[in-house]
Kinemage of the C-alpha trace (Angstrom):
@kinemage 1
@onewidth
@group {chain A} dominant
@subgroup {mainchain}
@vectorlist {calphas} color= white
{ca met a 1} P 10.873 -1.062 3.792
{ca glu a 2} L 12.154 2.239 2.105
{ca lys a 3} L 11.944 4.953 4.685
{ca lys a 4} L 10.083 8.426 3.615
{ca trp a 5} L 9.083 11.493 6.306
{ca trp a 6} L 5.643 11.188 4.698
{ca lys a 7} L 5.298 7.301 6.060
{ca glu a 8} L 6.172 8.558 9.584
{ca ser a 9} L 3.931 11.527 9.694
{ca val a 10} L 0.401 11.520 10.512
{ca ile a 11} L -2.216 13.998 8.713
{ca tyr a 12} L -4.605 16.006 10.036
{ca gln a 13} L -7.747 16.960 7.532
{ca ile a 14} L -8.742 21.157 8.026
{ca tyr a 15} L -12.434 21.482 6.134
{ca pro a 16} L -11.512 25.610 6.572
{ca arg a 17} L -15.071 26.550 6.420
{ca ser a 18} L -15.978 24.926 9.526
{ca phe a 19} L -12.736 24.844 11.713
{ca asn a 20} L -12.768 28.045 12.953
{ca asp a 21} L -14.048 31.469 12.400
{ca ser a 22} L -11.360 34.730 13.480
{ca asn a 23} L -14.065 37.397 12.231
{ca gly a 24} L -16.878 36.853 13.134
{ca asp a 25} L -18.405 35.823 9.630
{ca gly a 26} L -19.829 32.570 10.241
{ca ile a 27} L -17.097 30.849 8.054
{ca gly a 28} L -14.109 29.255 9.395
{ca asp a 29} L -10.629 31.177 7.740
{ca leu a 30} L -7.263 30.747 7.458
{ca arg a 31} L -6.576 33.403 10.503
{ca gly a 32} L -8.784 31.227 12.193
{ca ile a 33} L -6.232 28.110 11.819
{ca ile a 34} L -3.726 30.042 12.702
{ca glu a 35} L -5.107 30.869 15.806
{ca lys a 36} L -5.396 26.914 16.342
{ca val a 37} L -2.044 25.614 15.287
{ca asp a 38} L -0.615 25.493 19.042
{ca tyr a 39} L -3.673 23.047 19.561
{ca leu a 40} L -2.676 20.980 16.792
{ca his a 41} L 0.657 20.956 17.481
{ca asp a 42} L 0.107 20.075 21.230
{ca leu a 43} L -1.937 17.037 19.679
{ca gly a 44} L 0.984 15.402 17.687
{ca val a 45} L 0.156 15.806 14.291
{ca asp a 46} L 2.229 16.688 11.563
{ca ile a 47} L 0.674 17.385 8.181
{ca ile a 48} L -2.060 19.751 8.006
{ca trp a 49} L -4.291 18.996 5.165
{ca leu a 50} L -6.158 22.178 3.803
{ca ser a 51} L -9.527 21.466 1.905
{ca pro a 52} L -9.493 23.725 -0.869
{ca val a 53} L -9.062 27.432 0.247
{ca phe a 54} L -8.130 28.973 -3.839
{ca ser a 55} L -10.798 31.447 -5.270
{ca ser a 56} L -14.558 29.681 -5.393
{ca pro a 57} L -18.024 30.638 -5.913
{ca asn a 58} L -18.566 27.780 -3.362
{ca asp a 59} L -20.847 25.616 -5.589
{ca asp a 60} L -19.394 22.567 -4.425
{ca asn a 61} L -17.999 24.026 -1.396
{ca gly a 62} L -14.451 25.037 -2.496
{ca tyr a 63} L -14.469 22.057 -4.926
{ca asp a 64} L -15.216 24.399 -8.032
{ca ile a 65} L -12.118 26.646 -8.348
{ca ala a 66} L -12.062 30.133 -10.034
{ca asp a 67} L -8.515 30.626 -9.715
{ca tyr a 68} L -5.458 28.403 -8.907
{ca arg a 69} L -3.445 31.329 -7.566
{ca asn a 70} L -5.698 33.461 -5.497
{ca ile a 71} L -7.614 32.931 -2.001
{ca met a 72} L -10.806 32.818 -1.642
{ca thr a 73} L -11.939 35.892 0.249
{ca glu a 74} L -14.136 34.360 2.774
{ca phe a 75} L -11.194 32.583 3.886
{ca gly a 76} L -8.545 35.922 3.574
{ca thr a 77} L -5.826 36.693 1.583
{ca met a 78} L -2.524 35.135 0.543
{ca asn a 79} L -0.705 36.706 3.245
{ca asp a 80} L -2.987 34.634 5.515
{ca leu a 81} L -1.729 31.535 3.732
{ca asp a 82} L 1.960 32.798 3.731
{ca glu a 83} L 1.504 33.081 7.777
{ca leu a 84} L 0.063 29.774 8.129
{ca leu a 85} L 2.249 28.388 6.054
{ca lys a 86} L 5.375 30.132 7.840
{ca thr a 87} L 3.757 29.034 11.513
{ca leu a 88} L 3.143 25.602 10.633
{ca his a 89} L 7.186 25.294 9.628
{ca asp a 90} L 8.027 26.930 12.359
{ca lys a 91} L 6.519 24.350 14.649
{ca gly a 92} L 8.019 21.578 12.432
{ca met a 93} L 4.891 20.905 10.761
{ca lys a 94} L 3.825 20.456 7.275
{ca leu a 95} L 1.123 21.869 4.713
{ca leu a 96} L -1.021 19.888 2.050
{ca met a 97} L -2.849 21.774 -0.433
{ca asp a 98} L -6.311 20.139 -1.941
{ca leu a 99} L -5.217 20.116 -5.502
{ca val a 100} L -8.295 19.951 -7.533
{ca val a 101} L -7.489 19.321 -11.442
{ca asn a 102} L -10.170 17.287 -13.022
{ca his a 103} L -12.026 20.001 -13.165
{ca thr a 104} L -12.513 23.747 -12.758
{ca ser a 105} L -15.732 25.997 -11.469
{ca asp a 106} L -17.372 27.238 -15.070
{ca glu a 107} L -16.817 30.562 -13.570
{ca his a 108} L -12.793 30.149 -13.984
{ca asp a 109} L -11.388 32.243 -16.956
{ca trp a 110} L -10.310 29.465 -19.050
{ca phe a 111} L -14.033 28.245 -19.024
{ca glu a 112} L -15.613 31.542 -20.009
{ca lys a 113} L -13.611 31.850 -22.852
{ca ser a 114} L -14.155 28.225 -23.472
{ca arg a 115} L -18.078 28.481 -23.478
{ca ala a 116} L -17.786 31.842 -26.232
{ca ser a 117} L -17.550 30.373 -29.457
{ca lys a 118} L -16.798 26.980 -30.826
{ca asp a 119} L -13.652 28.418 -32.417
{ca asn a 120} L -12.008 29.719 -29.239
{ca pro a 121} L -8.388 29.038 -28.604
{ca tyr a 122} L -9.651 27.801 -25.024
{ca arg a 123} L -12.810 25.586 -26.408
{ca asp a 124} L -11.275 22.374 -26.140
{ca tyr a 125} L -9.608 22.887 -22.834
{ca tyr a 126} L -12.967 21.266 -21.649
{ca phe a 127} L -15.211 18.121 -23.218
{ca trp a 128} L -17.783 19.716 -25.611
{ca lys a 129} L -20.111 17.268 -27.918
{ca pro a 130} L -23.010 17.985 -29.853
{ca gly a 131} L -26.473 16.197 -28.332
{ca lys a 132} L -27.858 12.867 -29.518
{ca asp a 133} L -31.290 12.164 -30.338
{ca gly a 134} L -32.658 15.399 -28.543
{ca gly a 135} L -30.480 14.955 -25.282
{ca pro a 136} L -27.346 14.497 -24.153
{ca pro a 137} L -24.211 12.983 -26.007
{ca asn a 138} L -24.168 9.633 -23.769
{ca asn a 139} L -25.958 8.137 -20.790
{ca trp a 140} L -23.235 9.171 -18.137
{ca lys a 141} L -24.535 10.368 -14.732
{ca ser a 142} L -23.338 12.846 -12.249
{ca phe a 143} L -21.586 11.547 -9.100
{ca phe a 144} L -24.189 14.333 -8.017
{ca gly a 145} L -27.342 12.845 -9.915
{ca gly a 146} L -28.545 13.820 -12.957
{ca ser a 147} L -26.773 13.230 -16.732
{ca ala a 148} L -23.429 14.238 -16.578
{ca trp a 149} L -23.464 16.890 -19.592
{ca glu a 150} L -24.819 20.303 -19.778
{ca leu a 151} L -26.292 22.075 -22.505
{ca asp a 152} L -24.566 25.838 -23.203
{ca glu a 153} L -27.250 27.778 -25.225
{ca lys a 154} L -25.046 29.768 -26.709
{ca thr a 155} L -23.330 27.553 -28.408
{ca gly a 156} L -25.386 24.849 -28.672
{ca glu a 157} L -23.510 21.788 -27.481
{ca tyr a 158} L -23.356 19.940 -24.392
{ca tyr a 159} L -20.235 20.254 -22.069
{ca leu a 160} L -19.234 17.334 -19.782
{ca his a 161} L -19.035 17.430 -15.816
{ca leu a 162} L -18.961 14.338 -13.848
{ca phe a 163} L -19.681 16.597 -10.917
{ca thr a 164} L -22.079 19.660 -10.545
{ca lys a 165} L -22.664 21.474 -13.583
{ca lys a 166} L -20.535 24.525 -12.098
{ca gln a 167} L -17.489 22.149 -12.647
{ca pro a 168} L -16.727 21.423 -16.075
{ca asp a 169} L -13.955 18.758 -16.409
{ca leu a 170} L -10.884 19.692 -17.980
{ca asn a 171} L -9.471 18.329 -21.180
{ca trp a 172} L -6.041 16.583 -20.086
{ca glu a 173} L -5.977 15.274 -23.452
{ca asn a 174} L -5.108 18.932 -24.663
{ca pro a 175} L -1.537 19.843 -23.841
{ca lys a 176} L -1.718 23.041 -23.192
{ca val a 177} L -3.872 22.259 -20.582
{ca lys a 178} L -1.558 19.500 -18.867
{ca glu a 179} L 1.240 22.989 -18.937
{ca glu a 180} L -1.238 25.178 -16.891
{ca val a 181} L -1.815 22.424 -14.562
{ca phe a 182} L 1.912 21.740 -13.844
{ca asp a 183} L 2.311 25.649 -13.661
{ca val a 184} L 0.014 25.692 -11.120
{ca val a 185} L 1.484 23.141 -9.262
{ca lys a 186} L 5.061 24.479 -9.717
{ca phe a 187} L 3.582 28.058 -8.208
{ca trp a 188} L 2.327 26.447 -5.066
{ca leu a 189} L 5.608 24.236 -4.536
{ca asp a 190} L 7.555 27.330 -4.973
{ca lys a 191} L 5.736 29.106 -2.200
{ca gly a 192} L 7.032 26.237 -0.066
{ca val a 193} L 3.578 23.939 0.103
{ca asp a 194} L 4.792 20.662 1.530
{ca gly a 195} L 3.041 18.468 -1.354
{ca phe a 196} L -0.779 18.214 -2.634
{ca arg a 197} L -3.883 15.851 -1.786
{ca met a 198} L -5.335 15.484 -5.433
{ca asp a 199} L -8.766 15.280 -5.411
{ca val a 200} L -10.451 13.034 -7.698
{ca ile a 201} L -6.932 12.197 -9.466
{ca pro a 202} L -7.807 8.625 -11.474
{ca leu a 203} L -10.438 10.382 -13.501
{ca ile a 204} L -8.322 13.051 -15.174
{ca ser a 205} L -7.971 10.744 -18.297
{ca lys a 206} L -11.490 10.202 -20.142
{ca arg a 207} L -12.370 7.020 -22.241
{ca leu a 208} L -12.745 9.376 -25.516
{ca glu a 209} L -15.246 7.034 -27.383
{ca phe a 210} L -17.902 8.350 -24.936
{ca ala a 211} L -19.916 5.440 -25.168
{ca asp a 212} L -23.106 4.682 -23.354
{ca ala a 213} L -22.605 2.614 -19.929
{ca asp a 214} L -24.137 0.470 -17.818
{ca phe a 215} L -24.970 2.477 -14.563
{ca ser a 216} L -27.307 -0.541 -12.629
{ca asn a 217} L -24.546 -0.379 -9.874
{ca phe a 218} L -23.072 3.260 -9.679
{ca asn a 219} L -19.462 2.381 -7.989
{ca lys a 220} L -18.753 -0.203 -10.466
{ca ala a 221} L -19.484 2.587 -12.955
{ca ile a 222} L -16.910 4.477 -11.510
{ca glu a 223} L -14.138 1.809 -11.632
{ca glu a 224} L -14.887 0.975 -15.187
{ca val a 225} L -16.034 3.989 -17.110
{ca tyr a 226} L -14.776 7.434 -14.948
{ca ser a 227} L -11.670 5.988 -13.136
{ca asn a 228} L -8.020 4.138 -14.727
{ca gly a 229} L -8.548 5.557 -18.156
{ca pro a 230} L -5.829 5.123 -20.996
{ca arg a 231} L -3.679 7.622 -20.458
{ca val a 232} L -4.076 8.314 -16.374
{ca his a 233} L -0.477 7.150 -15.747
{ca glu a 234} L 0.950 8.688 -18.703
{ca phe a 235} L -0.405 11.686 -17.190
{ca leu a 236} L 0.682 11.285 -13.835
{ca gln a 237} L 4.450 10.432 -14.672
{ca asp a 238} L 4.665 13.483 -16.560
{ca leu a 239} L 3.531 15.412 -14.146
{ca tyr a 240} L 6.020 13.855 -11.780
{ca thr a 241} L 8.939 13.682 -13.971
{ca gln a 242} L 8.828 17.714 -15.050
{ca val a 243} L 7.803 18.770 -11.989
{ca leu a 244} L 7.194 17.078 -8.418
{ca ser a 245} L 10.331 14.936 -8.809
{ca lys a 246} L 12.149 18.226 -8.499
{ca tyr a 247} L 10.711 18.595 -5.044
{ca asp a 248} L 11.026 17.230 -1.249
{ca met a 249} L 7.417 16.754 -1.253
{ca met a 250} L 4.466 14.223 -1.453
{ca thr a 251} L 1.117 13.285 -3.091
{ca val a 252} L -2.098 11.441 -1.508
{ca gly a 253} L -4.352 10.865 -4.253
{ca glu a 254} L -8.074 10.045 -3.673
{ca gly a 255} L -8.585 7.072 -5.525
{ca pro a 256} L -12.406 6.439 -6.317
{ca gly a 257} L -12.712 3.549 -8.845
{ca ile a 258} L -8.901 2.367 -7.811
{ca thr a 259} L -9.213 -1.214 -6.903
{ca lys a 260} L -6.380 -3.101 -4.996
{ca glu a 261} L -5.398 -5.067 -8.187
{ca val a 262} L -4.214 -1.898 -10.116
{ca ala a 263} L -3.154 0.380 -6.652
{ca asn a 264} L 0.255 -0.115 -7.179
{ca leu a 265} L 0.474 1.061 -10.803
{ca tyr a 266} L -0.266 4.507 -9.154
{ca val a 267} L 1.894 4.079 -6.097
{ca gly a 268} L 4.657 1.714 -6.910
{ca lys a 269} L 7.948 2.922 -5.474
{ca asp a 270} L 9.484 2.970 -9.179
{ca arg a 271} L 6.554 4.215 -11.071
{ca gly a 272} L 7.294 8.036 -10.783
{ca glu a 273} L 3.412 8.915 -9.809
{ca leu a 274} L 1.852 9.067 -6.344
{ca ser a 275} L 3.169 9.094 -2.796
{ca met a 276} L 0.070 7.200 -1.615
{ca ile a 277} L -3.643 7.067 -2.287
{ca phe a 278} L -7.260 7.090 -0.274
{ca his a 279} L -8.538 3.808 -1.249
{ca phe a 280} L -12.561 3.509 -1.053
{ca gly a 281} L -12.335 -0.139 -0.146
{ca his a 282} L -13.883 0.090 3.240
{ca met a 283} L -16.092 3.681 2.269
{ca phe a 284} L -18.753 2.347 -0.207
{ca met a 285} L -19.369 -0.339 1.531
{ca asp a 286} L -22.616 -0.009 3.065
{ca his a 287} L -23.735 2.044 -0.473
{ca gly a 288} L -26.642 0.361 -2.509
{ca asp a 289} L -26.362 -0.096 -6.291
{ca glu a 290} L -27.433 3.346 -7.334
{ca gly a 291} L -24.990 4.849 -4.115
{ca lys a 292} L -25.238 6.266 -1.169
{ca phe a 293} L -28.649 7.664 -1.209
{ca asp a 294} L -29.994 4.274 -2.571
{ca thr a 295} L -29.995 2.335 0.752
{ca val a 296} L -27.581 1.632 3.494
{ca lys a 297} L -26.463 -1.879 3.651
{ca glu a 298} L -25.617 -3.775 6.612
{ca val a 299} L -21.669 -4.065 7.091
{ca thr a 300} L -20.149 -7.152 8.583
{ca leu a 301} L -17.030 -6.630 10.765
{ca thr a 302} L -15.509 -9.308 8.638
{ca asp a 303} L -15.988 -7.485 5.514
{ca phe a 304} L -14.464 -4.496 6.788
{ca lys a 305} L -11.104 -6.364 8.298
{ca lys a 306} L -11.179 -8.218 4.579
{ca val a 307} L -10.553 -4.871 2.874
{ca phe a 308} L -7.811 -4.106 5.474
{ca arg a 309} L -6.090 -7.099 5.232
{ca glu a 310} L -6.441 -7.388 1.661
{ca trp a 311} L -4.990 -3.821 0.496
{ca asp a 312} L -2.387 -4.634 2.784
{ca glu a 313} L -1.727 -7.815 1.109
{ca ala a 314} L -2.008 -5.860 -2.545
{ca ile a 315} L 0.127 -3.207 -1.672
{ca gly a 316} L 2.914 -5.350 0.257
{ca glu a 317} L 6.267 -3.350 0.596
{ca asp a 318} L 6.040 -1.971 -3.312
{ca gly a 319} L 3.480 0.628 -2.307
{ca trp a 320} L 1.890 2.716 0.498
{ca ile a 321} L -1.415 3.826 1.527
{ca asn a 322} L -3.362 6.580 3.279
{ca ile a 323} L -5.536 4.847 6.555
{ca phe a 324} L -8.500 7.013 7.241
{ca leu a 325} L -12.129 6.267 8.361
{ca asp a 326} L -13.493 9.357 7.750
{ca asn a 327} L -13.210 12.741 5.842
{ca his a 328} L -14.827 15.549 4.380
{ca asp a 329} L -17.140 13.612 2.257
{ca phe a 330} L -17.981 10.550 4.534
{ca pro a 331} L -19.660 10.219 8.007
{ca arg a 332} L -18.531 10.890 11.491
{ca ala a 333} L -16.075 7.714 12.064
{ca val a 334} L -17.690 6.984 15.334
{ca ser a 335} L -21.049 7.167 14.430
{ca arg a 336} L -19.890 4.948 11.603
{ca trp a 337} L -17.645 2.735 12.682
{ca gly a 338} L -17.889 2.613 16.376
{ca asn a 339} L -21.002 3.269 18.537
{ca asp a 340} L -21.687 6.920 19.454
{ca lys a 341} L -24.257 6.585 21.935
{ca lys a 342} L -23.274 4.516 25.259
{ca tyr a 343} L -19.726 3.969 24.162
{ca arg a 344} L -18.847 6.799 22.368
{ca ile a 345} L -15.932 7.547 24.329
{ca pro a 346} L -14.277 3.877 24.360
{ca ser a 347} L -15.160 3.410 20.754
{ca ala a 348} L -13.333 6.661 19.659
{ca lys a 349} L -10.865 5.887 21.304
{ca leu a 350} L -10.908 2.419 19.867
{ca leu a 351} L -10.710 3.644 16.015
{ca ala a 352} L -7.761 6.271 17.201
{ca asn a 353} L -5.744 2.922 17.723
{ca leu a 354} L -6.834 1.207 14.814
{ca ile a 355} L -5.799 4.057 12.357
{ca leu a 356} L -2.554 4.414 14.332
{ca thr a 357} L -1.393 0.949 14.296
{ca met a 358} L -1.901 0.192 10.829
{ca arg a 359} L 0.884 0.099 7.678
{ca gly a 360} L 0.106 3.364 6.225
{ca thr a 361} L 0.050 7.122 6.933
{ca pro a 362} L -2.872 8.071 8.993
{ca cys a 363} L -5.136 10.958 8.564
{ca ile a 364} L -7.071 12.161 11.218
{ca tyr a 365} L -10.348 14.238 10.253
{ca gln a 366} L -10.999 17.381 12.230
{ca gly a 367} L -12.897 16.599 15.144
{ca ser a 368} L -12.564 12.768 15.335
{ca glu a 369} L -10.069 13.592 18.355
{ca ile a 370} L -12.862 14.782 20.474
{ca gly a 371} L -15.290 12.678 18.969
{ca met a 372} L -17.739 14.558 17.516
{ca thr a 373} L -20.622 12.762 16.062
{ca asn a 374} L -23.184 12.715 12.563
{ca val a 375} L -25.999 14.991 13.462
{ca ala a 376} L -29.452 14.602 12.612
{ca phe a 377} L -31.262 17.860 11.330
{ca asp a 378} L -34.958 17.565 11.158
{ca asn a 379} L -35.031 19.751 8.143
{ca ile a 380} L -33.819 19.549 4.544
{ca glu a 381} L -32.944 23.289 4.140
{ca asp a 382} L -31.058 23.277 7.574
{ca tyr a 383} L -28.789 21.092 5.096
{ca arg a 384} L -25.803 22.897 3.058
{ca asp a 385} L -24.345 20.169 0.942
{ca val a 386} L -25.050 20.777 -3.414
{ca glu a 387} L -25.032 16.597 -3.319
{ca thr a 388} L -27.931 16.283 -0.545
{ca his a 389} L -29.863 18.698 -2.235
{ca asn a 390} L -29.292 17.403 -5.194
{ca phe a 391} L -30.099 13.912 -4.260
{ca tyr a 392} L -33.041 15.258 -2.530
{ca lys a 393} L -34.780 16.910 -5.484
{ca glu a 394} L -34.488 13.496 -7.278
{ca trp a 395} L -35.934 11.152 -4.629
{ca ile a 396} L -38.916 13.422 -4.390
{ca glu a 397} L -39.239 13.610 -8.102
{ca lys a 398} L -39.336 9.970 -8.114
{ca gly a 399} L -42.508 10.073 -5.513
{ca lys a 400} L -40.795 8.737 -2.519
{ca ser a 401} L -41.041 9.521 1.053
{ca his a 402} L -39.186 12.336 2.877
{ca asp a 403} L -38.824 10.604 5.532
{ca glu a 404} L -36.823 8.003 4.425
{ca phe a 405} L -34.604 10.078 2.178
{ca met a 406} L -34.074 11.976 5.802
{ca lys a 407} L -33.342 8.665 7.689
{ca ile a 408} L -30.901 7.679 5.155
{ca leu a 409} L -29.428 11.251 5.253
{ca his a 410} L -28.911 10.912 9.186
{ca ile a 411} L -26.140 8.205 8.359
{ca gln a 412} L -24.551 9.274 4.897
{ca gly a 413} L -25.203 13.071 4.330
{ca arg a 414} L -21.565 14.507 4.188
{ca asp a 415} L -22.630 17.376 6.116
{ca asn a 416} L -22.465 15.088 9.081
{ca val a 417} L -18.753 15.908 8.738
{ca arg a 418} L -19.001 19.722 8.160
{ca thr a 419} L -20.883 20.893 10.979
{ca pro a 420} L -18.079 22.964 13.078
{ca ile a 421} L -16.170 22.417 15.253
{ca gln a 422} L -17.230 22.583 19.214
{ca trp a 423} L -14.239 24.320 20.937
{ca asp a 424} L -16.572 25.086 23.708
{ca asp a 425} L -19.847 25.342 25.230
{ca thr a 426} L -21.116 28.506 24.446
{ca glu a 427} L -23.240 29.832 21.652
{ca his a 428} L -22.457 28.311 18.605
{ca ala a 429} L -19.937 25.698 20.037
{ca gly a 430} L -17.340 29.002 20.125
{ca phe a 431} L -16.738 28.344 16.287
{ca thr a 432} L -18.091 31.239 15.664
{ca thr a 433} L -19.631 35.193 17.358
{ca gly a 434} L -21.626 35.263 14.385
{ca thr a 435} L -24.144 32.929 12.840
{ca pro a 436} L -22.549 29.739 11.666
{ca trp a 437} L -23.302 29.277 7.739
{ca leu a 438} L -23.946 25.342 8.593
{ca lys a 439} L -25.706 24.877 12.222
{ca val a 440} L -23.695 22.971 14.642
{ca asn a 441} L -24.395 19.651 16.192
{ca pro a 442} L -26.705 20.209 19.304
{ca asn a 443} L -24.306 18.167 21.158
{ca tyr a 444} L -22.163 20.833 21.728
{ca asn a 445} L -22.579 21.172 25.311
{ca asn a 446} L -21.491 17.475 25.855
{ca ile a 447} L -18.361 16.977 23.388
{ca asn a 448} L -16.145 20.252 22.594
{ca val a 449} L -12.610 20.345 23.002
{ca lys a 450} L -12.561 22.625 26.423
{ca ser a 451} L -14.479 19.956 27.931
{ca ala a 452} L -12.048 17.468 26.911
{ca leu a 453} L -9.025 19.510 27.546
{ca glu a 454} L -10.027 19.407 30.847
{ca lys a 455} L -10.349 15.285 31.203
{ca lys a 456} L -7.153 13.521 31.527
{ca asn a 457} L -8.806 10.341 30.412
{ca ser a 458} L -10.798 12.558 26.951
{ca ile a 459} L -10.398 11.097 23.884
{ca tyr a 460} L -8.235 13.909 23.023
{ca tyr a 461} L -5.209 12.683 25.652
{ca his a 462} L -6.000 9.443 24.162
{ca tyr a 463} L -5.216 10.886 20.400
{ca gln a 464} L -2.164 12.707 21.948
{ca lys a 465} L -0.476 9.002 23.445
{ca met a 466} L -1.087 6.822 20.184
{ca leu a 467} L 0.140 9.718 18.236
{ca leu a 468} L 3.364 9.627 20.061
{ca tyr a 469} L 3.140 6.082 20.658
{ca arg a 470} L 3.358 5.052 17.102
{ca lys a 471} L 6.606 7.857 16.302
{ca glu a 472} L 8.161 5.808 19.434
{ca his a 473} L 7.572 1.913 17.981
{ca pro a 474} L 8.451 2.682 13.914
{ca thr a 475} L 7.763 -1.487 13.980
{ca leu a 476} L 4.165 0.100 13.554
{ca ile a 477} L 4.867 2.542 10.795
{ca phe a 478} L 6.922 -0.049 8.839
{ca gly a 479} L 6.576 -3.653 10.081
{ca ala a 480} L 4.433 -6.289 8.592
{ca phe a 481} L 1.003 -6.753 9.281
{ca gln a 482} L -0.818 -10.303 9.939
{ca glu a 483} L -4.419 -10.770 11.050
{ca val a 484} L -5.435 -13.582 13.259
{ca gly a 485} L -9.063 -14.826 13.822
{ca gln a 486} L -10.552 -13.519 10.342
{ca asp a 487} L -13.392 -14.906 10.770
{ca his a 488} L -14.319 -13.579 14.305
{ca gln a 489} L -17.833 -11.381 13.852
{ca asp a 490} L -16.682 -8.716 17.177
{ca leu a 491} L -12.845 -8.994 17.453
{ca phe a 492} L -10.198 -7.547 15.127
{ca ser a 493} L -6.683 -8.747 15.859
{ca tyr a 494} L -3.345 -8.623 14.511
{ca tyr a 495} L 0.270 -8.432 14.558
{ca arg a 496} L 2.625 -5.803 13.514
{ca tyr a 497} L 6.270 -6.901 13.760
{ca asp a 498} L 9.635 -6.681 11.651
{ca glu a 499} L 13.210 -7.048 13.531
{ca asn a 500} L 12.953 -4.328 15.864
{ca gly a 501} L 9.941 -5.948 17.991
{ca leu a 502} L 6.398 -7.168 17.597
{ca tyr a 503} L 3.120 -6.215 18.702
{ca phe a 504} L -0.035 -7.778 19.096
{ca ile a 505} L -3.216 -5.081 18.734
{ca ile a 506} L -6.955 -6.599 19.604
{ca his a 507} L -9.706 -4.835 19.301
{ca asn a 508} L -13.236 -5.881 20.453
{ca met a 509} L -15.759 -4.022 18.160
{ca ser a 510} L -18.831 -5.222 20.183
{ca glu a 511} L -20.853 -4.486 22.761
{ca lys a 512} L -20.641 -7.863 24.357
{ca ala a 513} L -17.361 -8.293 26.429
{ca tyr a 514} L -14.872 -11.553 25.384
{ca glu a 515} L -12.407 -13.484 26.827
{ca ile a 516} L -9.213 -12.783 24.884
{ca pro a 517} L -7.957 -16.125 22.726
{ca lys a 518} L -5.407 -18.184 24.241
{ca met a 519} L -2.203 -17.545 22.412
{ca ser a 520} L 1.043 -19.101 23.029
{ca asp a 521} L 3.216 -15.962 23.222
{ca leu a 522} L 0.486 -14.113 24.995
{ca lys a 523} L 2.764 -14.512 28.260
{ca glu a 524} L 5.920 -13.127 26.618
{ca leu a 525} L 3.489 -9.593 25.674
{ca gln a 526} L 3.593 -6.730 27.697
{ca leu a 527} L 0.197 -4.512 27.890
{ca asp a 528} L 1.061 -1.053 27.085
{ca ile a 529} L -2.116 0.620 25.807
{ca ser a 530} L -5.826 0.242 26.497
{ca asn a 531} L -8.590 2.351 25.988
{ca tyr a 532} L -10.066 1.580 29.389
{ca lys a 533} L -8.298 1.030 32.762
{ca val a 534} L -7.206 -2.928 33.476
{ca lys a 535} L -8.012 -4.375 36.594
{ca pro a 536} L -5.981 -7.388 37.492
{ca glu a 537} L -9.073 -9.551 37.405
{ca asp a 538} L -9.932 -8.331 34.207
{ca lys a 539} L -6.282 -9.161 32.378
{ca leu a 540} L -7.965 -11.282 29.863
{ca thr a 541} L -11.498 -10.287 29.409
{ca leu a 542} L -12.310 -7.477 26.457
{ca lys a 543} L -14.840 -5.268 27.659
{ca pro a 544} L -17.465 -3.650 24.984
{ca trp a 545} L -15.410 -1.692 22.442
{ca glu a 546} L -11.911 -2.097 24.276
{ca ser a 547} L -8.646 -1.869 22.520
{ca arg a 548} L -5.328 -3.081 24.088
{ca ile a 549} L -2.208 -3.177 22.482
{ca tyr a 550} L 0.736 -5.688 23.547
{ca arg a 551} L 4.530 -5.457 22.838
{ca arg a 552} L 6.896 -8.412 23.052
{ca val a 553} L 9.506 -6.719 25.945
């Protein structure tokens, strides 16, 4: 296995708007992050990934960029960004920026010129089409509901937006667009950033026939209509050859529509494309055919385990992936994959063990290290996410029940993970002295950083211990993965091994107690870590949500 610093590192994602507010305006900012660098360094993470901090009108909280070379005023200044970068580097940490180049904001200078007239030199920076039969050019749907086309009255043509109507898609077929994007990437690398998380990167190459498509299963349509377009690998290889290869940096591609069968075309070590991808094999499992707000399907542990096993087999030693259980677009890990009620603390610790013992670069989302949970606001007005409000509008227009939507929202909504970080038990959880842009989770009195730092057995200290353990045992980074007991409904067990060692990891992902399966090599193994205190009489019994790591000595 080829060794790279970005394989040995652990990423921590910051959603800046919700992390820490330094000036009392209710919005997290760069100075707020600088204030907490010591906290992150003490935790033991290596790389900070910032969700977008570029100038933006915030239709989709910064994923609609109006200026790639300037910082959003709410977040601070370029001087603040430079100071954050230096502060991280001085601590031996690295910074990933969020590169959003499938689309821009409709308030970007390029788009404002593009929509000015049909013969404007910037017209083909985006996709413009005449309507068909009195409607859009085709039946493509937006990820956020409704048509993927918007009529622009000025020229009477439609522009493509796979996300909100304020996020027009860039036309990578135009060499000038590629050149502009490459210049942006070079600008940030020259500034000293250590790499990029690349937003919806497999969508940048479009199927130019723009044929109508079958949207009866939206996730399938992402894979077959929007993702893995005919020139995507050419575009990514050009980016790598012309820019990325000249720096010691990393890329992690967000991979909607990338299946395990094609993953190594993006991340194979000789492909010259991306360092790794976030795959969504497990993240879409509970979605209905029409997406996350259709229905919530039941997911079995055997289904969940199968995703990890098959992706590890598919990637093999040629490529590399990112291991994550939540991020700014998905529900809180402990609420989705653990038990956020009676067993919140042990299940949160179990999930830490899980992501930190898999082959791949782990990514921890802010707040997971204290076991933050989903939120259930009573009123739709308390939610801020554009996706939520778009789908709610469609839902009500179809005559469906408000209460039914709220039930699904409380499970699937993106604002579950966007509530402000709970720093302490003071008003607004210590996030701001003002009024927070999004209400804090009411459970902040019991779940907060201050409390976690005061309790030696807290989730925070378990993460800290596991981050150090992973660094000290590189077999957990580079070693082979072999699952055992594939069909067990409640236990997730596997070996990690190489010439330097062998580890057996077992997670009881249920509320039942279980005997540890009899294995011939268990006597040779030493118990290194458990999320419970293991008494001699408990040696062979797993408590509910217990996770153990054994090592051959």
